[in-house]
N, CA, C and O atoms as a Tinker XYZ file with bonds, in Angstrom:
   492  protein
     1  N     35.509000  -17.838000   35.950000    73     2
     2  CA    36.417000  -18.242000   34.885000    64     1     3
     3  C     37.809000  -17.748000   35.228000    63     2     4     5
     4  O     37.987000  -16.596000   35.625000    81     3
     5  N     38.788000  -18.615000   35.077000    73     3     6
     6  CA    40.165000  -18.184000   35.262000    64     5     7
     7  C     40.801000  -17.951000   33.888000    63     6     8     9
     8  O     40.147000  -18.149000   32.864000    81     7
     9  N     42.068000  -17.533000   33.859000    73     7    10
    10  CA    42.721000  -17.172000   32.602000    64     9    11
    11  C     42.777000  -18.351000   31.634000    63    10    12    13
    12  O     42.526000  -18.171000   30.443000    81    11
    13  N     43.092000  -19.532000   32.106000    73    11    14
    14  CA    43.184000  -20.700000   31.225000    64    13    15
    15  C     41.831000  -21.027000   30.591000    63    14    16    17
    16  O     41.754000  -21.306000   29.395000    81    15
    17  N     40.774000  -20.991000   31.391000    73    15    18
    18  CA    39.434000  -21.240000   30.858000    64    17    19
    19  C     39.041000  -20.153000   29.855000    63    18    20    21
    20  O     38.430000  -20.444000   28.827000    81    19
    21  N     39.397000  -18.896000   30.159000    73    19    22
    22  CA    39.100000  -17.779000   29.265000    64    21    23
    23  C     39.800000  -17.965000   27.921000    63    22    24    25
    24  O     39.175000  -17.799000   26.873000    81    23
    25  N     41.074000  -18.304000   27.939000    73    23    26
    26  CA    41.812000  -18.494000   26.684000    64    25    27
    27  C     41.206000  -19.628000   25.867000    63    26    28    29
    28  O     41.042000  -19.505000   24.653000    81    27
    29  N     40.878000  -20.715000   26.521000    73    27    30
    30  CA    40.273000  -21.847000   25.842000    64    29    31
    31  C     38.945000  -21.448000   25.197000    63    30    32    33
    32  O     38.697000  -21.767000   24.034000    81    31
    33  N     38.097000  -20.753000   25.950000    73    31    34
    34  CA    36.811000  -20.310000   25.421000    64    33    35
    35  C     37.002000  -19.310000   24.290000    63    34    36    37
    36  O     36.374000  -19.433000   23.239000    81    35
    37  N     37.868000  -18.315000   24.501000    73    35    38
    38  CA    38.045000  -17.241000   23.516000    64    37    39
    39  C     38.518000  -17.783000   22.171000    63    38    40    41
    40  O     37.910000  -17.495000   21.140000    81    39
    41  N     39.581000  -18.551000   22.171000    73    39    42
    42  CA    40.138000  -19.023000   20.910000    64    41    43
    43  C     39.325000  -20.148000   20.278000    63    42    44    45
    44  O     39.085000  -20.128000   19.071000    81    43
    45  N     38.898000  -21.122000   21.066000    73    43    46
    46  CA    38.203000  -22.274000   20.494000    64    45    47
    47  C     36.738000  -21.984000   20.196000    63    46    48    49
    48  O     36.253000  -22.321000   19.116000    81    47
    49  N     36.026000  -21.365000   21.132000    73    47    50
    50  CA    34.585000  -21.180000   20.965000    64    49    51
    51  C     34.213000  -19.889000   20.233000    63    50    52    53
    52  O     33.433000  -19.917000   19.281000    81    51
    53  N     34.773000  -18.756000   20.678000    73    51    54
    54  CA    34.385000  -17.498000   20.058000    64    53    55
    55  C     34.986000  -17.316000   18.671000    63    54    56    57
    56  O     34.299000  -16.869000   17.753000    81    55
    57  N     36.256000  -17.657000   18.509000    73    55    58
    58  CA    36.907000  -17.463000   17.217000    64    57    59
    59  C     36.908000  -18.710000   16.351000    63    58    60    61
    60  O     37.151000  -18.621000   15.147000    81    59
    61  N     36.644000  -19.867000   16.934000    73    59    62
    62  CA    36.654000  -21.101000   16.157000    64    61    63
    63  C     38.038000  -21.474000   15.653000    63    62    64    65
    64  O     38.181000  -22.023000   14.560000    81    63
    65  N     39.050000  -21.178000   16.446000    73    63    66
    66  CA    40.430000  -21.434000   16.026000    64    65    67
    67  C     40.724000  -22.931000   15.982000    63    66    68    69
    68  O     40.271000  -23.693000   16.836000    81    67
    69  N     41.493000  -23.339000   14.968000    73    67    70
    70  CA    41.907000  -24.744000   14.913000    64    69    71
    71  C     42.928000  -25.030000   15.999000    63    70    72    73
    72  O     43.578000  -24.119000   16.510000    81    71
    73  N     43.059000  -26.266000   16.336000    73    71    74
    74  CA    44.067000  -26.631000   17.337000    64    73    75
    75  C     45.385000  -26.996000   16.681000    63    74    76    77
    76  O     46.379000  -27.228000   17.369000    81    75
    77  N     45.404000  -27.050000   15.344000    73    75    78
    78  CA    46.632000  -27.383000   14.620000    64    77    79
    79  C     47.157000  -26.125000   13.946000    63    78    80    81
    80  O     46.430000  -25.462000   13.205000    81    79
    81  N     48.412000  -25.796000   14.199000    73    79    82
    82  CA    49.061000  -24.635000   13.590000    64    81    83
    83  C     50.273000  -25.105000   12.832000    63    82    84    85
    84  O     50.785000  -26.177000   13.153000    81    83
    85  N     50.769000  -24.391000   11.857000    73    83    86
    86  CA    50.228000  -23.115000   11.373000    64    85    87
    87  C     49.043000  -23.326000   10.454000    63    86    88    89
    88  O     48.861000  -24.407000    9.895000    81    87
    89  N     48.236000  -22.283000   10.301000    73    87    90
    90  CA    47.119000  -22.331000    9.361000    64    89    91
    91  C     47.586000  -21.717000    8.045000    63    90    92    93
    92  O     48.685000  -21.169000    7.968000    81    91
    93  N     46.758000  -21.809000    7.020000    73    91    94
    94  CA    47.095000  -21.234000    5.724000    64    93    95
    95  C     46.878000  -19.728000    5.692000    63    94    96    97
    96  O     47.268000  -19.069000    4.728000    81    95
    97  N     46.260000  -19.176000    6.733000    73    95    98
    98  CA    45.982000  -17.735000    6.781000    64    97    99
    99  C     47.239000  -16.998000    7.225000    63    98   100   101
   100  O     47.882000  -17.402000    8.194000    81    99
   101  N     47.600000  -15.910000    6.519000    73    99   102
   102  CA    48.779000  -15.130000    6.957000    64   101   103
   103  C     48.590000  -14.626000    8.387000    63   102   104   105
   104  O     47.503000  -14.163000    8.731000    81   103
   105  N     49.624000  -14.705000    9.228000    73   103   106
   106  CA    49.497000  -14.324000   10.647000    64   105   107
   107  C     48.947000  -12.924000   10.869000    63   106   108   109
   108  O     48.233000  -12.699000   11.847000    81   107
   109  N     49.257000  -11.974000    9.989000    73   107   110
   110  CA    48.794000  -10.600000   10.197000    64   109   111
   111  C     47.283000  -10.441000    9.993000    63   110   112   113
   112  O     46.708000   -9.449000   10.442000    81   111
   113  N     46.632000  -11.398000    9.326000    73   111   114
   114  CA    45.181000  -11.326000    9.131000    64   113   115
   115  C     44.439000  -12.453000    9.836000    63   114   116   117
   116  O     43.211000  -12.517000    9.767000    81   115
   117  N     45.150000  -13.329000   10.504000    73   115   118
   118  CA    44.530000  -14.467000   11.190000    64   117   119
   119  C     44.123000  -14.052000   12.600000    63   118   120   121
   120  O     44.994000  -13.766000   13.422000    81   119
   121  N     42.790000  -14.009000   12.913000    73   119   122
   122  CA    42.383000  -13.621000   14.269000    64   121   123
   123  C     42.926000  -14.572000   15.336000    63   122   124   125
   124  O     43.060000  -14.191000   16.499000    81   123
   125  N     43.238000  -15.805000   14.942000    73   123   126
   126  CA    43.765000  -16.771000   15.907000    64   125   127
   127  C     45.207000  -16.472000   16.296000    63   126   128   129
   128  O     45.706000  -16.997000   17.292000    81   127
   129  N     45.879000  -15.627000   15.511000    73   127   130
   130  CA    47.259000  -15.255000   15.815000    64   129   131
   131  C     47.329000  -13.990000   16.663000    63   130   132   133
   132  O     48.406000  -13.620000   17.130000    81   131
   133  N     46.195000  -13.323000   16.867000    73   131   134
   134  CA    46.168000  -12.085000   17.644000    64   133   135
   135  C     46.095000  -12.394000   19.139000    63   134   136   137
   136  O     45.567000  -13.435000   19.529000    81   135
   137  N     46.622000  -11.496000   19.979000    73   135   138
   138  CA    46.505000  -11.731000   21.425000    64   137   139
   139  C     45.052000  -11.602000   21.880000    63   138   140   141
   140  O     44.271000  -10.850000   21.296000    81   139
   141  N     44.705000  -12.336000   22.917000    73   139   142
   142  CA    43.342000  -12.296000   23.454000    64   141   143
   143  C     43.102000  -10.958000   24.154000    63   142   144   145
   144  O     44.057000  -10.302000   24.570000    81   143
   145  N     41.838000  -10.547000   24.289000    73   143   146
   146  CA    41.545000   -9.350000   25.098000    64   145   147
   147  C     42.048000   -9.568000   26.524000    63   146   148   149
   148  O     41.838000  -10.630000   27.110000    81   147
   149  N     42.705000   -8.567000   27.065000    73   147   150
   150  CA    43.286000   -8.703000   28.398000    64   149   151
   151  C     42.211000   -8.590000   29.483000    63   150   152   153
   152  O     41.393000   -7.670000   29.484000    81   151
   153  N     42.243000   -9.533000   30.381000    73   151   154
   154  CA    41.347000   -9.540000   31.534000    64   153   155
   155  C     42.224000   -9.584000   32.777000    63   154   156   157
   156  O     43.102000  -10.438000   32.893000    81   155
   157  N     41.986000   -8.659000   33.710000    73   155   158
   158  CA    42.704000   -8.664000   34.983000    64   157   159
   159  C     41.888000   -9.522000   35.952000    63   158   160   161
   160  O     40.919000   -9.045000   36.543000    81   159
   161  N     42.281000  -10.789000   36.113000    73   159   162
   162  CA    41.493000  -11.718000   36.915000    64   161   163
   163  C     41.571000  -11.439000   38.413000    63   162   164   165
   164  O     40.897000  -12.110000   39.195000    81   163
   165  N     42.373000  -10.470000   38.824000    73   163   166
   166  CA    42.364000  -10.036000   40.227000    64   165   167
   167  C     41.139000   -9.159000   40.503000    63   166   168   169
   168  O     40.559000   -9.216000   41.587000    81   167
   169  N     40.749000   -8.343000   39.509000    73   167   170
   170  CA    39.651000   -7.396000   39.707000    64   169   171
   171  C     38.446000   -7.663000   38.806000    63   170   172   173
   172  O     37.386000   -7.068000   39.001000    81   171
   173  N     38.597000   -8.550000   37.824000    73   171   174
   174  CA    37.519000   -8.828000   36.879000    64   173   175
   175  C     37.304000  -10.334000   36.759000    63   174   176   177
   176  O     38.167000  -11.132000   37.124000    81   175
   177  N     36.148000  -10.699000   36.245000    73   175   178
   178  CA    35.873000  -12.098000   35.933000    64   177   179
   179  C     35.063000  -12.158000   34.641000    63   178   180   181
   180  O     34.386000  -11.197000   34.275000    81   179
   181  N     35.138000  -13.276000   33.970000    73   179   182
   182  CA    34.386000  -13.493000   32.743000    64   181   183
   183  C     33.269000  -14.480000   33.066000    63   182   184   185
   184  O     33.516000  -15.563000   33.598000    81   183
   185  N     32.041000  -14.094000   32.740000    73   183   186
   186  CA    30.894000  -14.978000   32.922000    64   185   187
   187  C     30.458000  -15.421000   31.527000    63   186   188   189
   188  O     30.180000  -14.594000   30.658000    81   187
   189  N     30.405000  -16.725000   31.330000    73   187   190
   190  CA    30.070000  -17.310000   30.039000    64   189   191
   191  C     28.814000  -18.151000   30.203000    63   190   192   193
   192  O     28.678000  -18.895000   31.175000    81   191
   193  N     27.899000  -18.029000   29.250000    73   191   194
   194  CA    26.681000  -18.827000   29.308000    64   193   195
   195  C     26.172000  -19.124000   27.913000    63   194   196   197
   196  O     26.547000  -18.469000   26.940000    81   195
   197  N     25.313000  -20.121000   27.837000    73   195   198
   198  CA    24.758000  -20.494000   26.547000    64   197   199
   199  C     23.341000  -21.008000   26.684000    63   198   200   201
   200  O     22.851000  -21.252000   27.787000    81   199
   201  N     22.693000  -21.167000   25.544000    73   199   202
   202  CA    21.309000  -21.630000   25.495000    64   201   203
   203  C     21.203000  -23.127000   25.249000    63   202   204   205
   204  O     20.099000  -23.671000   25.247000    81   203
   205  N     22.315000  -23.795000   25.046000    73   203   206
   206  CA    22.272000  -25.200000   24.680000    64   205   207
   207  C     22.036000  -25.345000   23.184000    63   206   208   209
   208  O     22.059000  -24.360000   22.446000    81   207
   209  N     21.814000  -26.551000   22.750000    73   207   210
   210  CA    21.630000  -26.820000   21.318000    64   209   211
   211  C     20.303000  -26.259000   20.834000    63   210   212   213
   212  O     19.264000  -26.466000   21.461000    81   211
   213  N     20.346000  -25.555000   19.723000    73   211   214
   214  CA    19.154000  -25.010000   19.079000    64   213   215
   215  C     19.104000  -25.526000   17.641000    63   214   216   217
   216  O     20.153000  -25.815000   17.064000    81   215
   217  N     17.904000  -25.650000   17.043000    73   215   218
   218  CA    17.774000  -26.271000   15.728000    64   217   219
   219  C     18.097000  -25.381000   14.538000    63   218   220   221
   220  O     18.042000  -25.837000   13.396000    81   219
   221  N     18.439000  -24.103000   14.788000    73   219   222
   222  CA    18.782000  -23.211000   13.683000    64   221   223
   223  C     19.602000  -22.038000   14.212000    63   222   224   225
   224  O     19.820000  -21.903000   15.416000    81   223
   225  N     20.053000  -21.191000   13.281000    73   223   226
   226  CA    20.818000  -20.002000   13.662000    64   225   227
   227  C     19.905000  -18.818000   13.986000    63   226   228   229
   228  O     20.381000  -17.688000   14.094000    81   227
   229  N     18.615000  -19.059000   14.141000    73   227   230
   230  CA    17.657000  -17.985000   14.437000    64   229   231
   231  C     17.695000  -17.543000   15.897000    63   230   232   233
   232  O     17.020000  -16.577000   16.254000    81   231
   233  N     18.455000  -18.211000   16.744000    73   231   234
   234  CA    18.476000  -17.920000   18.177000    64   233   235
   235  C     19.722000  -17.126000   18.556000    63   234   236   237
   236  O     20.817000  -17.384000   18.058000    81   235
   237  N     19.532000  -16.151000   19.451000    73   235   238
   238  CA    20.645000  -15.336000   19.940000    64   237   239
   239  C     20.554000  -15.204000   21.451000    63   238   240   241
   240  O     19.475000  -15.292000   22.037000    81   239
   241  N     21.684000  -14.996000   22.053000    73   239   242
   242  CA    21.776000  -14.733000   23.487000    64   241   243
   243  C     22.384000  -13.344000   23.621000    63   242   244   245
   244  O     23.538000  -13.133000   23.248000    81   243
   245  N     21.618000  -12.397000   24.151000    73   243   246
   246  CA    22.061000  -11.015000   24.270000    64   245   247
   247  C     22.141000  -10.625000   25.737000    63   246   248   249
   248  O     21.203000  -10.872000   26.494000    81   247
   249  N     23.236000  -10.025000   26.143000    73   247   250
   250  CA    23.383000   -9.541000   27.518000    64   249   251
   251  C     22.969000   -8.080000   27.509000    63   250   252   253
   252  O     23.602000   -7.248000   26.859000    81   251
   253  N     21.893000   -7.773000   28.243000    73   251   254
   254  CA    21.356000   -6.416000   28.203000    64   253   255
   255  C     21.798000   -5.550000   29.379000    63   254   256   257
   256  O     21.602000   -4.335000   29.355000    81   255
   257  N     22.387000   -6.149000   30.395000    73   255   258
   258  CA    22.838000   -5.340000   31.520000    64   257   259
   259  C     23.349000   -6.168000   32.682000    63   258   260   261
   260  O     23.081000   -7.365000   32.786000    81   259
   261  N     24.094000   -5.498000   33.556000    73   259   262
   262  CA    24.613000   -6.114000   34.780000    64   261   263
   263  C     24.384000   -5.114000   35.905000    63   262   264   265
   264  O     24.666000   -3.926000   35.748000    81   263
   265  N     23.871000   -5.590000   37.045000    73   263   266
   266  CA    23.605000   -4.702000   38.171000    64   265   267
   267  C     23.775000   -5.467000   39.480000    63   266   268   269
   268  O     23.928000   -6.688000   39.485000    81   267
   269  N     23.744000   -4.731000   40.585000    73   267   270
   270  CA    23.774000   -5.323000   41.924000    64   269   271
   271  C     22.364000   -5.196000   42.495000    63   270   272   273
   272  O     21.798000   -4.104000   42.538000    81   271
   273  N     21.807000   -6.315000   42.930000    73   271   274
   274  CA    20.443000   -6.304000   43.468000    64   273   275
   275  C     20.449000   -5.845000   44.921000    63   274   276   277
   276  O     21.499000   -5.785000   45.560000    81   275
   277  N     19.263000   -5.521000   45.435000    73   275   278
   278  CA    19.137000   -5.079000   46.823000    64   277   279
   279  C     19.519000   -6.173000   47.813000    63   278   280   281
   280  O     19.926000   -5.881000   48.938000    81   279
   281  N     19.386000   -7.453000   47.391000    73   279   282
   282  CA    19.744000   -8.549000   48.298000    64   281   283
   283  C     21.211000   -8.982000   48.138000    63   282   284   285
   284  O     21.600000  -10.049000   48.614000    81   283
   285  N     22.023000   -8.148000   47.465000    73   283   286
   286  CA    23.459000   -8.378000   47.417000    64   285   287
   287  C     23.923000   -9.423000   46.403000    63   286   288   289
   288  O     24.895000  -10.139000   46.644000    81   287
   289  N     23.237000   -9.504000   45.287000    73   287   290
   290  CA    23.661000  -10.413000   44.224000    64   289   291
   291  C     24.012000   -9.611000   42.972000    63   290   292   293
   292  O     23.409000   -8.574000   42.692000    81   291
   293  N     24.976000  -10.100000   42.242000    73   291   294
   294  CA    25.288000   -9.511000   40.946000    64   293   295
   295  C     24.322000  -10.141000   39.946000    63   294   296   297
   296  O     24.285000  -11.363000   39.802000    81   295
   297  N     23.544000   -9.312000   39.257000    73   295   298
   298  CA    22.492000   -9.797000   38.374000    64   297   299
   299  C     22.863000   -9.496000   36.927000    63   298   300   301
   300  O     23.139000   -8.352000   36.566000    81   299
   301  N     22.864000  -10.533000   36.113000    73   299   302
   302  CA    23.124000  -10.377000   34.682000    64   301   303
   303  C     21.789000  -10.549000   33.963000    63   302   304   305
   304  O     21.142000  -11.591000   34.073000    81   303
   305  N     21.386000   -9.520000   33.229000    73   303   306
   306  CA    20.135000   -9.540000   32.469000    64   305   307
   307  C     20.421000  -10.094000   31.080000    63   306   308   309
   308  O     21.283000   -9.577000   30.370000    81   307
   309  N     19.705000  -11.142000   30.692000    73   307   310
   310  CA    19.944000  -11.825000   29.422000    64   309   311
   311  C     18.641000  -11.885000   28.631000    63   310   312   313
   312  O     17.568000  -12.104000   29.194000    81   311
   313  N     18.752000  -11.686000   27.315000    73   311   314
   314  CA    17.608000  -11.838000   26.418000    64   313   315
   315  C     17.863000  -13.047000   25.535000    63   314   316   317
   316  O     18.856000  -13.105000   24.810000    81   315
   317  N     16.958000  -14.009000   25.604000    73   315   318
   318  CA    16.968000  -15.184000   24.736000    64   317   319
   319  C     16.090000  -14.798000   23.549000    63   318   320   321
   320  O     14.864000  -14.815000   23.651000    81   319
   321  N     16.717000  -14.450000   22.420000    73   319   322
   322  CA    16.016000  -13.837000   21.292000    64   321   323
   323  C     15.919000  -14.802000   20.121000    63   322   324   325
   324  O     16.903000  -15.434000   19.737000    81   323
   325  N     14.712000  -14.908000   19.555000    73   323   326
   326  CA    14.499000  -15.776000   18.401000    64   325   327
   327  C     14.042000  -14.939000   17.203000    63   326   328   329
   328  O     13.023000  -14.252000   17.265000    81   327
   329  N     14.807000  -15.008000   16.121000    73   327   330
   330  CA    14.449000  -14.328000   14.882000    64   329   331
   331  C     13.570000  -15.239000   14.024000    63   330   332   333
   332  O     13.430000  -16.427000   14.313000    81   331
   333  N     12.986000  -14.680000   12.981000    73   331   334
   334  CA    12.096000  -15.456000   12.104000    64   333   335
   335  C     12.869000  -16.439000   11.236000    63   334   336   337
   336  O     12.423000  -17.569000   11.038000    81   335
   337  N     13.990000  -16.038000   10.731000    73   335   338
   338  CA    14.721000  -16.869000    9.781000    64   337   339
   339  C     16.097000  -17.239000   10.313000    63   338   340   341
   340  O     16.747000  -16.456000   11.006000    81   339
   341  N     16.516000  -18.427000    9.980000    73   339   342
   342  CA    17.854000  -18.885000   10.329000    64   341   343
   343  C     18.185000  -20.124000    9.535000    63   342   344   345
   344  O     17.293000  -20.811000    9.037000    81   343
   345  N     19.454000  -20.408000    9.417000    73   343   346
   346  CA    19.872000  -21.622000    8.734000    64   345   347
   347  C     19.519000  -22.835000    9.577000    63   346   348   349
   348  O     19.630000  -22.800000   10.802000    81   347
   349  N     19.097000  -23.898000    8.927000    73   347   350
   350  CA    18.730000  -25.113000    9.651000    64   349   351
   351  C     19.989000  -25.929000    9.922000    63   350   352   353
   352  O     20.383000  -26.780000    9.125000    81   351
   353  N     20.598000  -25.654000   11.047000    73   351   354
   354  CA    21.783000  -26.372000   11.534000    64   353   355
   355  C     21.687000  -26.401000   13.051000    63   354   356   357
   356  O     20.977000  -25.589000   13.646000    81   355
   357  N     22.382000  -27.312000   13.668000    73   355   358
   358  CA    22.450000  -27.300000   15.133000    64   357   359
   359  C     23.401000  -26.177000   15.523000    63   358   360   361
   360  O     24.545000  -26.137000   15.071000    81   359
   361  N     22.929000  -25.280000   16.353000    73   359   362
   362  CA    23.711000  -24.116000   16.761000    64   361   363
   363  C     23.745000  -24.070000   18.289000    63   362   364   365
   364  O     22.848000  -24.586000   18.955000    81   363
   365  N     24.771000  -23.455000   18.826000    73   363   366
   366  CA    24.947000  -23.335000   20.275000    64   365   367
   367  C     25.162000  -21.868000   20.633000    63   366   368   369
   368  O     26.302000  -21.460000   20.857000    81   367
   369  N     24.095000  -21.057000   20.695000    73   367   370
   370  CA    24.272000  -19.640000   21.015000    64   369   371
   371  C     24.886000  -19.467000   22.400000    63   370   372   373
   372  O     24.474000  -20.111000   23.365000    81   371
   373  N     25.879000  -18.586000   22.476000    73   371   374
   374  CA    26.516000  -18.315000   23.764000    64   373   375
   375  C     27.010000  -16.886000   23.788000    63   374   376   377
   376  O     27.120000  -16.229000   22.752000    81   375
   377  N     27.304000  -16.420000   24.973000    73   375   378
   378  CA    27.817000  -15.062000   25.149000    64   377   379
   379  C     28.753000  -15.045000   26.339000    63   378   380   381
   380  O     28.707000  -15.920000   27.203000    81   379
   381  N     29.599000  -14.036000   26.367000    73   379   382
   382  CA    30.519000  -13.828000   27.486000    64   381   383
   383  C     30.479000  -12.350000   27.860000    63   382   384   385
   384  O     30.350000  -11.482000   26.997000    81   383
   385  N     30.592000  -12.080000   29.144000    73   383   386
   386  CA    30.617000  -10.701000   29.621000    64   385   387
   387  C     31.690000  -10.587000   30.698000    63   386   388   389
   388  O     31.857000  -11.490000   31.518000    81   387
   389  N     32.416000   -9.468000   30.690000    73   387   390
   390  CA    33.415000   -9.187000   31.719000    64   389   391
   391  C     32.755000   -8.316000   32.769000    63   390   392   393
   392  O     32.205000   -7.260000   32.456000    81   391
   393  N     32.811000   -8.765000   34.024000    73   391   394
   394  CA    32.222000   -8.020000   35.134000    64   393   395
   395  C     33.265000   -7.865000   36.241000    63   394   396   397
   396  O     34.274000   -8.570000   36.268000    81   395
   397  N     33.002000   -6.938000   37.141000    73   395   398
   398  CA    33.894000   -6.764000   38.294000    64   397   399
   399  C     33.877000   -8.021000   39.144000    63   398   400   401
   400  O     32.838000   -8.663000   39.300000    81   399
   401  N     35.021000   -8.365000   39.688000    73   399   402
   402  CA    35.130000   -9.530000   40.570000    64   401   403
   403  C     34.752000   -9.079000   41.978000    63   402   404   405
   404  O     35.618000   -8.806000   42.809000    81   403
   405  N     33.450000   -9.005000   42.234000    73   403   406
   406  CA    32.936000   -8.484000   43.503000    64   405   407
   407  C     32.900000   -9.536000   44.603000    63   406   408   409
   408  O     32.820000   -9.199000   45.784000    81   407
   409  N     32.960000  -10.813000   44.218000    73   407   410
   410  CA    32.813000  -11.883000   45.196000    64   409   411
   411  C     31.367000  -12.163000   45.550000    63   410   412   413
   412  O     31.084000  -13.077000   46.325000    81   411
   413  N     30.442000  -11.384000   44.989000    73   411   414
   414  CA    29.011000  -11.599000   45.249000    64   413   415
   415  C     28.510000  -12.786000   44.438000    63   414   416   417
   416  O     29.079000  -13.109000   43.395000    81   415
   417  N     27.444000  -13.443000   44.909000    73   415   418
   418  CA    26.839000  -14.495000   44.099000    64   417   419
   419  C     26.279000  -13.889000   42.808000    63   418   420   421
   420  O     25.841000  -12.738000   42.789000    81   419
   421  N     26.299000  -14.673000   41.744000    73   419   422
   422  CA    25.800000  -14.207000   40.449000    64   421   423
   423  C     24.469000  -14.875000   40.150000    63   422   424   425
   424  O     24.318000  -16.090000   40.277000    81   423
   425  N     23.512000  -14.054000   39.750000    73   423   426
   426  CA    22.198000  -14.545000   39.329000    64   425   427
   427  C     21.975000  -14.095000   37.888000    63   426   428   429
   428  O     22.320000  -12.972000   37.519000    81   427
   429  N     21.404000  -14.970000   37.090000    73   427   430
   430  CA    21.110000  -14.643000   35.699000    64   429   431
   431  C     19.603000  -14.614000   35.511000    63   430   432   433
   432  O     18.917000  -15.600000   35.779000    81   431
   433  N     19.091000  -13.479000   35.049000    73   431   434
   434  CA    17.662000  -13.345000   34.730000    64   433   435
   435  C     17.522000  -13.426000   33.213000    63   434   436   437
   436  O     18.136000  -12.649000   32.482000    81   435
   437  N     16.711000  -14.372000   32.747000    73   435   438
   438  CA    16.528000  -14.572000   31.312000    64   437   439
   439  C     15.118000  -14.165000   30.916000    63   438   440   441
   440  O     14.139000  -14.580000   31.536000    81   439
   441  N     15.031000  -13.351000   29.877000    73   439   442
   442  CA    13.760000  -12.939000   29.306000    64   441   443
   443  C     13.737000  -13.448000   27.873000    63   442   444   445
   444  O     14.701000  -13.263000   27.129000    81   443
   445  N     12.642000  -14.088000   27.485000    73   443   446
   446  CA    12.526000  -14.577000   26.117000    64   445   447
   447  C     11.870000  -13.510000   25.251000    63   446   448   449
   448  O     10.925000  -12.845000   25.674000    81   447
   449  N     12.383000  -13.356000   24.035000    73   447   450
   450  CA    11.824000  -12.403000   23.081000    64   449   451
   451  C     11.798000  -13.065000   21.715000    63   450   452   453
   452  O     12.698000  -13.828000   21.361000    81   451
   453  N     10.749000  -12.762000   20.947000    73   451   454
   454  CA    10.591000  -13.340000   19.619000    64   453   455
   455  C     10.305000  -12.236000   18.625000    63   454   456   457
   456  O      9.512000  -11.333000   18.894000    81   455
   457  N     10.951000  -12.310000   17.480000    73   455   458
   458  CA    10.659000  -11.388000   16.399000    64   457   459
   459  C      9.261000  -11.686000   15.874000    63   458   460   461
   460  O      8.881000  -12.851000   15.754000    81   459
   461  N      8.489000  -10.644000   15.560000    73   459   462
   462  CA     7.150000  -10.860000   15.012000    64   461   463
   463  C      7.303000  -11.250000   13.543000    63   462   464   465
   464  O      7.841000  -10.481000   12.747000    81   463
   465  N      6.841000  -12.420000   13.194000    73   463   466
   466  CA     7.022000  -12.951000   11.843000    64   465   467
   467  C      5.690000  -12.936000   11.104000    63   466   468   469
   468  O      4.636000  -13.225000   11.669000    81   467
   469  N      5.774000  -12.590000    9.828000    73   467   470
   470  CA     4.571000  -12.631000    9.003000    64   469   471
   471  C      4.324000  -14.067000    8.559000    63   470   472   473
   472  O      5.250000  -14.771000    8.157000    81   471
   473  N      3.092000  -14.484000    8.634000    73   471   474
   474  CA     2.718000  -15.830000    8.193000    64   473   475
   475  C      2.638000  -15.830000    6.681000    63   474   476   477
   476  O      2.044000  -14.927000    6.092000    81   475
   477  N      3.226000  -16.829000    6.044000    73   475   478
   478  CA     3.099000  -16.942000    4.587000    64   477   479
   479  C      1.825000  -17.688000    4.260000    63   478   480   481
   480  O      1.462000  -18.648000    4.938000    81   479
   481  N      1.150000  -17.241000    3.216000    73   479   482
   482  CA    -0.090000  -17.892000    2.802000    64   481   483
   483  C      0.130000  -18.553000    1.453000    63   482   484   485
   484  O      0.734000  -17.945000    0.570000    81   483
   485  N     -0.336000  -19.771000    1.268000    73   483   486
   486  CA    -0.149000  -20.461000   -0.019000    64   485   487
   487  C     -0.963000  -19.774000   -1.115000    63   486   488   489
   488  O     -2.067000  -19.284000   -0.878000    81   487
   489  N     -0.396000  -19.751000   -2.311000    73   487   490
   490  CA    -1.093000  -19.124000   -3.465000    64   489   491
   491  C     -1.957000  -20.116000   -4.175000    63   490   492
   492  O     -2.612000  -19.772000   -5.159000    81   491
């Protein structure tokens, strides 16, 4: 990700900022008016990923760690987590992580996890 892609992702996707300004929110309380987190793209990079469309808000994408593997790859550990309850809407879970710009290939390991849900029984 370069700076332009980062700004686009940060404001539009993470904060949900409108593309039309000014908004009705006072600038001092509007997150869209705040500067983005600084990333030094000479030494750092932003890795962004998502799960695609999901049928509810019960799904999360959690980054649990970043490491260098023995075969020389940067490995991002991701948990695809499903909770019992969520709103029934189309959702696009995504996450971003800042990592060192090592120049190594990046591999993503995904582990699925599910919350243990109690079954409801009809009365």
